[in-house]
C-alpha positions in Angstrom: -102.9 -7.8 -58.1 -99.4 -8.7 -57.4 -98.2 -9.8 -53.8 -94.7 -9.2 -52.1 -93.6 -11.1 -49.2 -90.7 -9.8 -47.1 -88.0 -11.9 -45.1 -86.1 -9.8 -42.7 -84.0 -10.4 -39.6 -86.2 -10.8 -36.8 -84.2 -11.0 -33.2 -84.8 -13.6 -31.5 -86.3 -15.8 -34.3 -83.7 -18.4 -35.6 -85.6 -18.9 -38.7 -85.3 -15.2 -40.1 -82.4 -14.2 -42.0 -79.6 -13.5 -39.7 -78.8 -10.0 -40.8 -80.8 -7.5 -43.6 -77.3 -6.9 -45.5 -78.1 -9.3 -48.4 -75.7 -9.4 -51.4 -77.0 -11.7 -53.8 -79.3 -14.5 -54.4 -78.9 -17.5 -56.5 -81.2 -19.9 -57.4 -80.1 -23.4 -57.4 -82.3 -26.2 -57.9 -85.4 -25.7 -55.9 -83.7 -23.6 -53.1 -82.2 -19.9 -53.4 -78.9 -19.4 -51.8 -78.3 -16.2 -50.0 -74.9 -14.4 -49.5 -75.4 -12.7 -46.4 -72.7 -9.9 -45.7 -72.8 -10.4 -41.9 -74.5 -13.9 -41.4 -73.0 -16.5 -43.4 -74.5 -18.3 -46.2 -78.2 -19.1 -45.9 -80.3 -21.2 -48.0 -84.1 -21.0 -48.6 -86.3 -24.1 -49.5 -90.0 -23.2 -50.4 -92.8 -25.9 -48.2 -96.2 -25.0 -49.4 -97.2 -21.6 -48.7 -94.1 -20.9 -46.4 -90.0 -21.3 -46.8 -88.1 -22.9 -44.7 -84.7 -21.3 -44.1 -81.2 -22.7 -43.4 -78.1 -21.3 -42.5 -74.6 -22.3 -43.1 -71.5 -20.7 -40.9 -68.2 -20.9 -39.6 -69.8 -23.0 -36.4 -71.2 -25.8 -38.7 -67.9 -27.2 -39.4 -64.9 -26.5 -37.6 -62.7 -28.8 -39.6 -60.6 -27.7 -42.6 -63.8 -28.1 -45.0 -65.5 -25.2 -43.2 -66.1 -21.8 -44.0 -63.3 -19.4 -43.9 -65.4 -16.5 -42.9 -69.3 -15.6 -42.2 -68.9 -12.7 -44.5 -70.2 -13.0 -48.3 -70.3 -10.6 -50.9 -70.9 -12.6 -53.7 -72.5 -15.9 -55.2 -72.2 -17.8 -58.6 -72.2 -20.9 -60.5 -69.9 -22.2 -63.0 -70.8 -24.2 -66.0 -70.0 -27.3 -64.1 -72.7 -26.5 -61.5 -70.1 -25.6 -58.7 -71.2 -22.9 -56.6 -68.5 -20.5 -55.7 -68.7 -18.2 -52.8 -66.6 -14.8 -52.3 -65.9 -13.8 -48.6 -62.4 -13.5 -47.0 -60.9 -16.0 -49.3 -62.5 -17.7 -52.2 -64.3 -21.2 -51.7 -66.2 -23.8 -54.0 -68.6 -25.6 -52.3 -69.1 -29.4 -53.1 -72.1 -31.9 -51.9 -72.8 -35.3 -53.1 -76.1 -37.7 -53.1 -75.6 -38.9 -49.4 -75.7 -35.5 -48.0 -72.0 -34.8 -47.3 -71.1 -31.1 -48.0 -68.0 -29.1 -48.0 -66.2 -26.1 -49.2 -62.7 -26.4 -50.7 -60.4 -23.4 -50.2 -58.4 -21.3 -53.3 -55.0 -21.3 -52.8 -52.8 -18.8 -54.7 -49.3 -20.5 -56.0 -47.3 -17.2 -56.8 -43.8 -17.3 -57.8 -42.6 -14.1 -56.3 -44.3 -14.7 -52.8 -45.2 -17.4 -50.6 -47.9 -19.6 -50.4 -51.1 -17.7 -48.7 -54.8 -17.4 -48.6 -56.7 -14.9 -50.6 -58.0 -11.9 -48.8 -61.7 -10.7 -49.1 -63.5 -10.8 -52.3 -66.5 -8.8 -53.4 -67.1 -10.2 -56.9 -66.7 -13.0 -59.5 -66.5 -13.2 -63.0 -65.7 -16.6 -64.5 -64.9 -16.7 -68.6 -65.9 -19.7 -70.6 -62.2 -21.0 -70.9 -62.2 -21.4 -67.0 -60.2 -17.8 -66.2 -61.5 -16.6 -63.4 -61.6 -12.6 -62.1 -62.2 -11.4 -59.1 -62.6 -8.2 -57.5 -61.8 -7.6 -54.3 -60.4 -4.9 -51.9 -56.9 -5.0 -52.8 -57.3 -4.9 -56.5 -58.3 -7.2 -59.4 -57.4 -10.7 -59.5 -56.5 -12.9 -62.7 -56.8 -17.1 -61.3 -55.8 -19.6 -63.4 -56.2 -22.8 -61.7 -53.4 -25.2 -62.0 -53.9 -28.6 -64.1 -55.7 -31.1 -61.6 -56.6 -28.7 -59.1 -60.4 -29.6 -59.8 -59.8 -33.1 -59.0 -56.5 -32.8 -56.9 -57.4 -35.2 -53.8 -56.5 -34.7 -50.0 -55.8 -37.0 -47.2 -55.6 -36.3 -43.7 -56.8 -33.6 -41.8 -54.0 -31.4 -40.8 -53.8 -30.0 -44.5 -56.9 -28.2 -45.7 -58.3 -29.2 -48.9 -57.2 -26.3 -51.5 -57.7 -25.3 -55.0 -54.2 -24.4 -56.1 -53.9 -21.4 -58.7 -51.5 -19.1 -60.3 -52.7 -15.3 -59.8 -51.9 -11.9 -61.2 -52.9 -8.9 -59.3 -53.6 -5.5 -60.9 -53.5 -2.4 -58.4 -53.4 1.2 -58.9 -49.8 1.0 -59.7 -51.1 -0.7 -62.8 -53.9 2.0 -63.7 -56.7 0.9 -61.5 -58.6 4.2 -60.3 -59.0 2.4 -56.6 -58.1 -0.7 -55.4 -61.5 -1.9 -54.3 -63.5 -3.6 -57.5 -66.7 -3.9 -56.7 -67.9 -5.5 -59.6 -66.8 -6.9 -62.9 -68.5 -7.6 -66.3 -67.7 -7.9 -69.9 -68.4 -6.2 -73.1 -68.9 -7.6 -76.6 -65.2 -7.0 -77.3 -64.0 -8.9 -74.6 -62.7 -6.2 -72.3 -63.7 -5.9 -69.1 -65.5 -3.2 -67.1 -65.1 -2.6 -63.3 -66.8 -0.3 -61.0 -64.8 0.8 -58.1 -64.8 3.4 -55.4 -63.3 6.2 -57.8 -65.5 5.8 -60.9 -65.5 3.0 -63.8 -62.7 1.3 -65.2 -62.5 -0.5 -68.7 -59.9 -3.3 -68.7 -58.2 -4.7 -71.8 -57.1 -8.2 -70.9 -55.3 -8.4 -73.6 -52.9 -5.6 -73.1 -53.4 -5.2 -69.6 -54.3 -1.6 -69.9 -56.9 0.6 -68.0 -59.4 3.5 -69.2 -60.6 4.8 -66.1 -63.7 7.2 -66.1 -65.2 9.4 -63.4 -68.1 12.3 -62.6 -65.9 14.3 -64.7 -66.8 12.0 -67.8 -70.6 12.0 -66.9 -71.1 9.7 -64.2 -73.8 10.1 -61.5 -70.9 9.6 -59.2 -67.4 8.2 -58.5 -68.7 5.5 -56.2 -70.6 2.2 -57.0 -72.3 -0.3 -54.8 -71.5 -4.3 -55.0 -72.9 -6.4 -57.1 -74.9 -4.0 -58.9 -74.1 -4.7 -62.5 -76.0 -5.9 -65.6 -75.7 -6.1 -68.9 -79.2 -6.6 -71.5 -79.1 -8.4 -74.6 -78.1 -5.0 -76.7 -75.0 -5.0 -75.0 -75.7 -2.1 -72.6 -74.2 -2.2 -69.5 -75.5 -0.8 -66.1 -73.9 0.1 -62.9 -75.5 0.9 -59.9 -73.9 3.6 -57.5 -74.7 5.3 -54.1 -76.4 8.6 -56.3 -78.4 6.4 -58.7 -78.0 4.0 -61.8 -75.6 4.8 -64.6 -76.0 2.7 -67.9 -74.3 3.2 -71.6 -73.3 1.1 -74.7 -69.6 0.5 -74.8 -69.4 1.4 -78.4 -70.7 4.8 -77.8 -68.0 6.1 -76.3 -65.4 7.8 -78.5 -61.7 8.2 -77.3 -59.9 11.6 -77.9 -57.3 10.5 -80.5 -55.6 13.9 -80.4 -52.2 13.3 -79.4 -51.8 16.7 -77.8 -48.4 19.3 -78.1 -46.7 20.1 -75.3 -44.6 22.9 -74.7 -42.8 24.2 -71.7 -44.5 27.6 -70.5 -42.1 28.8 -67.7 -38.4 28.9 -66.7 -37.5 29.8 -63.2 -34.4 30.1 -61.4 -34.2 30.3 -57.7 -37.9 30.2 -57.9 -37.9 33.5 -59.6 -39.6 33.3 -63.3 -37.5 34.4 -66.3 -39.1 36.8 -68.8 -37.5 38.2 -71.9 -35.0 40.8 -71.8 -35.7 40.6 -67.8 -33.3 40.0 -64.8 -33.7 38.5 -61.6 -31.1 39.4 -58.5 -29.7 35.7 -58.2 -28.5 35.4 -61.9 -27.5 37.4 -65.2 -29.2 34.8 -67.1 -31.6 36.6 -69.8 -33.9 35.5 -72.1 -34.3 36.8 -75.9 -38.0 35.2 -76.5 -40.6 33.6 -74.3 -40.3 30.0 -72.6 -42.1 28.3 -75.1 -39.7 29.5 -77.7 -36.5 28.8 -76.3 -34.7 26.2 -77.7 -31.5 26.6 -75.7 -30.2 27.9 -72.3 -26.9 28.9 -71.1 -26.6 28.8 -67.1 -23.7 29.5 -65.1 -22.2 27.1 -62.1 -23.9 29.7 -59.5 -27.5 29.3 -61.3 -27.9 25.7 -59.1 -32.0 26.1 -58.6 -33.9 25.5 -61.9 -37.5 24.7 -62.4 -39.7 24.5 -65.5 -43.6 24.2 -65.8 -45.0 22.5 -68.7 -48.7 22.3 -70.2 -50.1 20.0 -72.9 -52.3 21.3 -75.6 -55.5 19.6 -75.0 -58.1 21.0 -73.1 -60.7 18.3 -73.4 -60.5 17.5 -69.8 -56.8 19.3 -68.6 -57.1 17.9 -65.4 -56.6 14.2 -66.8 -53.7 15.2 -69.0 -50.5 13.1 -68.1 -47.0 14.2 -68.2 -43.2 12.8 -68.3 -39.9 13.9 -68.1 -36.7 13.6 -68.6 -32.9 15.4 -68.3 -31.0 13.6 -70.7 -27.4 13.7 -68.9 -28.8 13.2 -65.6 -32.4 11.0 -65.3 -31.7 7.5 -66.8 -35.0 6.9 -68.0 -38.6 8.8 -67.8 -40.0 10.4 -64.9 -43.8 9.9 -64.8 -45.1 12.9 -63.5 -49.4 11.9 -63.4 -50.9 15.4 -64.1 -48.0 17.4 -62.2 -47.0 20.1 -64.7 -43.5 21.1 -63.1 -40.2 20.2 -62.0 -37.1 21.4 -60.1 -33.8 20.4 -60.7 -30.6 21.4 -58.4 -26.8 21.7 -58.3 -26.4 20.4 -62.0 -23.0 19.4 -62.9 -21.3 21.6 -65.4 -22.1 20.0 -68.7 -24.9 19.7 -71.4 -28.4 18.6 -70.8 -31.3 17.8 -72.9 -34.8 18.6 -70.8 -37.6 16.8 -72.7 -41.1 16.6 -71.9 -44.0 14.6 -73.3 -47.7 14.6 -72.6 -51.0 12.7 -73.3 -54.7 13.5 -73.6 -57.4 12.6 -71.1 -57.5 9.1 -73.0 -53.9 8.1 -72.7 -52.6 9.4 -76.1 -49.2 10.2 -76.0 -47.4 12.6 -78.0 -44.2 10.5 -77.8 -42.1 13.2 -79.6 -42.8 16.2 -77.0 -40.6 19.1 -76.9 -37.0 19.5 -76.2 -34.5 22.0 -74.2 -31.0 22.4 -74.6 -29.1 23.4 -71.2 -25.6 24.1 -71.2 -24.2 24.9 -67.8 -21.0 26.7 -67.8 -18.0 25.3 -65.3 -16.6 27.8 -62.8 -13.0 29.1 -63.6 -11.3 26.7 -61.9 -12.8 24.0 -64.0 -11.9 25.5 -67.5 -9.9 24.1 -70.0 -7.0 26.3 -69.3 -7.4 25.7 -65.8 -6.8 22.5 -65.9 -3.7 23.0 -68.4 -2.5 25.5 -65.3 -3.1 23.1 -63.0 -1.2 20.2 -65.1 1.7 22.7 -65.6 1.9 23.2 -61.8 1.6 19.3 -61.3 4.7 19.3 -63.9 6.3 21.8 -62.3 6.0 20.1 -58.9 7.0 16.8 -59.9 9.8 17.8 -62.0 11.3 20.5 -58.5 10.6 17.1 -56.3 12.8 15.2 -59.1 15.2 17.5 -59.2 15.4 18.3 -55.4 15.4 14.5 -54.5 18.0 14.1 -57.6 20.1 16.4 -56.0 20.1 15.1 -52.5 20.6 11.7 -53.8 23.9 12.9 -55.6 24.9 14.6 -52.3 24.2 11.4 -50.5 26.2 9.6 -53.4 29.1 11.5 -53.1 29.8 11.5 -49.6 29.1 7.8 -49.7 32.1 7.5 -52.2 34.2 9.7 -50.2 33.5 8.1 -47.1 34.3 4.7 -49.3 37.3 6.3 -50.4 38.5 7.2 -47.0 38.2 4.0 -46.0 39.9 2.3 -48.8 42.5 5.1 -48.4 42.8 4.0 -44.5 42.2 0.4 -45.3 45.0 0.8 -48.0 47.6 2.9 -45.4 46.6 0.3 -42.9 47.8 -2.3 -45.3 50.8 -0.7 -46.7 52.0 0.3 -43.1 51.5 -3.3 -41.9 53.5 -4.9 -44.8 56.1 -2.7 -44.0 56.0 -3.3 -40.4 55.7 -6.9 -41.3 58.6 -7.1 -43.4 61.0 -5.0 -41.2 60.1 -6.9 -38.0 60.1 -10.4 -39.1 62.6 -10.1 -41.7 64.8 -9.0 -39.4 64.3 -11.8 -36.9 64.6 -14.3 -39.6 67.5 -12.7 -40.8 69.1 -12.9 -37.7 67.8 -16.7 -37.3 69.5 -17.9 -40.0 72.9 -16.1 -39.4 73.1 -17.8 -35.7 72.2 -21.0 -37.5 75.4 -20.8 -40.0 77.6 -19.6 -37.1 76.5 -22.7 -35.1 76.8 -25.0 -38.2 80.6 -23.8 -38.4 81.4 -24.0 -34.8 79.8 -28.5 -34.9 81.7 -31.0 -36.1 80.6 -32.5 -39.3 79.9 -35.9 -37.7 77.3 -34.2 -35.2 73.9 -35.4 -35.0 73.0 -31.4 -34.7 74.1 -30.9 -38.5 70.8 -32.8 -39.3 68.6 -30.8 -37.1 70.0 -27.2 -38.1 69.7 -28.5 -41.8 65.7 -28.6 -41.2 65.8 -25.6 -39.1 67.5 -24.0 -42.2 64.4 -25.5 -44.4 61.8 -24.2 -42.2 63.1 -20.9 -42.4 63.3 -20.6 -45.8 60.0 -21.7 -46.1 58.7 -19.2 -43.9 60.6 -16.5 -45.3 58.9 -17.3 -48.8 55.1 -18.0 -47.2 56.2 -14.4 -45.5 57.2 -13.0 -48.6 53.9 -13.8 -50.3 51.8 -12.7 -47.4 53.5 -9.0 -47.2 53.1 -9.2 -51.0 49.5 -10.0 -50.9 48.9 -6.9 -48.2 51.0 -4.5 -50.6 47.9 -2.3 -52.1 50.6 -1.5 -55.0 50.1 -5.3 -56.1 46.1 -5.0 -56.2 45.9 -5.3 -59.9 45.1 -8.3 -61.9 48.4 -8.2 -63.8 50.2 -8.2 -60.8 48.8 -11.1 -59.2 49.4 -13.1 -62.7 52.9 -12.0 -63.0 53.4 -13.0 -59.1 51.8 -16.6 -60.4 54.4 -16.7 -63.4 57.3 -15.6 -61.5 56.6 -18.5 -59.0 56.1 -20.7 -61.6 59.6 -20.0 -63.6 61.5 -20.4 -59.9 59.7 -23.3 -58.9 60.3 -25.7 -62.0 63.9 -23.9 -63.2 66.0 -26.5 -61.6 63.7 -29.6 -62.8 63.2 -31.6 -65.3 59.7 -30.0 -66.0 59.4 -27.1 -68.3 57.1 -24.5 -67.6 55.0 -22.8 -70.2 52.9 -19.7 -69.4 50.3 -18.4 -72.1 48.7 -14.7 -70.7 46.3 -12.8 -72.9 45.2 -9.7 -70.8 44.7 -7.2 -73.5 43.1 -4.1 -71.6 42.5 -6.2 -68.5 45.4 -6.2 -66.6 44.8 -3.4 -64.5 41.3 -4.7 -63.5 41.6 -4.7 -59.5 41.0 -8.1 -57.1 40.3 -7.5 -53.7 42.8 -8.9 -50.7 40.8 -12.4 -50.4 40.9 -13.5 -53.9 44.3 -12.1 -54.7 45.3 -14.3 -51.6 43.5 -17.3 -52.7 44.2 -17.3 -56.4 48.0 -17.2 -55.1 47.6 -20.1 -52.9 45.6 -22.2 -55.0 48.1 -21.8 -58.0 51.1 -22.7 -55.6 49.2 -25.4 -54.2 48.5 -26.9 -57.6 52.1 -26.2 -59.2 53.9 -27.8 -56.0 51.4 -30.9 -56.7 52.7 -31.3 -60.1 56.3 -30.6 -59.1 55.7 -33.3 -56.6 53.8 -36.1 -58.0 52.7 -35.5 -61.6 56.3 -36.5 -63.1 55.1 -34.6 -66.2 57.5 -33.2 -68.8 55.2 -29.9 -69.2 53.3 -27.5 -66.8 51.1 -25.0 -68.8 49.5 -22.0 -67.4 46.8 -20.2 -69.7 45.2 -17.2 -68.2 42.7 -14.6 -70.0 39.6 -12.3 -69.5 36.5 -12.3 -71.4 33.4 -10.4 -70.7 34.6 -9.7 -67.3 35.2 -13.1 -66.5 38.8 -14.3 -65.6 39.5 -18.0 -66.7 42.6 -19.4 -65.5 43.7 -23.2 -66.3 47.1 -25.1 -65.1 47.5 -28.4 -67.0 50.1 -31.4 -66.8 51.1 -34.2 -69.1 51.9 -36.3 -66.1 50.7 -39.4 -64.6 47.2 -37.7 -63.3 45.1 -40.3 -60.8 42.0 -41.9 -60.0 38.7 -39.7 -59.8 38.0 -41.3 -56.6 41.2 -40.0 -55.1 39.7 -35.8 -55.9 37.6 -36.5 -53.1 39.9 -37.8 -50.7 43.2 -35.5 -51.5 43.5 -33.0 -48.7 45.3 -30.6 -50.9 42.4 -30.5 -53.4 39.8 -29.8 -50.9 42.0 -26.6 -49.4 41.8 -25.4 -53.0 38.2 -26.0 -53.5 37.6 -24.3 -50.0 39.7 -21.1 -51.2 38.0 -21.3 -54.5 34.7 -20.9 -52.8 35.5 -18.0 -50.3 36.7 -16.0 -53.4 33.8 -16.5 -55.2 35.1 -18.5 -57.9 34.1 -22.2 -59.4 36.8 -24.6 -59.5 37.0 -27.7 -61.4 39.5 -30.6 -61.7 40.0 -33.2 -64.3 42.3 -35.7 -63.7 42.8 -38.9 -66.1 45.6 -41.5 -65.4 48.4 -41.9 -68.0 47.0 -38.3 -69.4 47.7 -35.8 -67.0 45.7 -33.3 -64.4 43.9 -30.4 -65.8 42.6 -27.2 -63.1 40.2 -25.0 -64.5 39.0 -21.9 -62.3 36.5 -18.9 -63.5 35.7 -15.9 -61.5 33.8 -12.7 -62.4 36.0 -9.6 -62.0 34.1 -6.4 -60.6 35.9 -3.4 -62.7 35.4 -1.4 -59.4 37.2 -3.9 -57.1 
């Protein structure tokens, strides 16, 4: 007869099990290692007809090599003999012949997060190549130990002895039916079968795709138990659940390869269904055929709430059919709808859209072509092409009116400004003319009287009197004053403002100055069509004084045979040259001569450039250049 020996937790007995929640037993030599879900790691060793019990908990080692938790759900052994324990974090046991033992903790090194310890793990499957798959309460973990992690040294008490690894976590976002993975087992094709809280899942590590099965596919229940998994020599898989045992051969499962047709089954406006030749109160849209056969839908801007219902025409397990839709012209990409079979859009802007739907069957076989519906949303009248033409015309008219109004105002302002300027000019010219006459009458009369009185005094004096010399000086100064006064009066006279008048004044002065001397004065005046150009009073006066100063210098100091005056206007620029063939003078005297400095200042006042060239024994040349404004 067979006999059974039972081991249970006995309160008050330290040599009994810590609790009755045992998840896995693993033979290790002569011992049996037990993962106790609430009591730590327990090791049973046979001693004759009895067993001795040893327990390892977090209290046994409080340093970095101690257990991270007393809650264990799985034990396993790799080909190298290492014992791996699944708890809050994942740990590997180590020991040596001298009786030293401890645990090394696994640490992830994910590029997209900080380094952190692992969460609670429930199961471990280790591939022959060394890759580790972990079932946890936070998904399926793929663990690749980093090179050298097995032998990485550790020194010091502040840094825990860690096994570094890169991980990839698969969650419900990747296709898992549940975040909790109880057990992992491979089939003959290298695919992993996972038991979860919501059925079984087949995972292909090559593609990263999940295929999920639940009670609707024939499972006893959707909920399974931890560690309740096995595979026999024929390749059958066994999973223990809360409602019994489920077993099958993976090759016996046939996938539904039918890519389902998909149809738009209903169109709603404002949550009211559109029916062939029917109407709804809020819209004028009418369908001429049933929704699945409609290829184009015309809407107005007032139809701003539109909904679509759609369905995959595969009825194997219709509740597992999946859908995706896209409104081309609005959605940038496909929108995964899961098993939801409707969508609503609001406030579609005027334009042309294409609503597309595609669907998959219960085994994830997609109809990529799907179905499509063209939608045209007409703009309101104020956004139609002829309205924009009207807007453009109104805008152009407004701009033209604005320009016309502004131009008229500017012209009025310009005319007013011109009248003001003309009035100022006329007033200024009137004052100049009046001043010229008054100055001529007053100053001229007094100078004439002084000259007469001087003549009378001279006739009454003896020829030998010393007063004659003084009277001669008085008469000379009166003559000079008379000539200067005439020039001043001439400058003030507005009737003498033309370039021709000014040049003629200079020529007349030259003839008068050189007529009693041995110097020949040769004017060369070329003003065809430019003689009437006006000069302002400042330029008129300074030009006259520069020419008189230069001619007087030539008469007094040059000892020249000829003095030439050449005047011309080209491209609105006055060119004046006064040249003699006299003695000339040294270049350094050009700076020191006071008369020359005065001429330079006068040229600067009138906005002209003045250049004086003198060569000893050759003569002197004065060149003046000035731009003339035709408007004065």
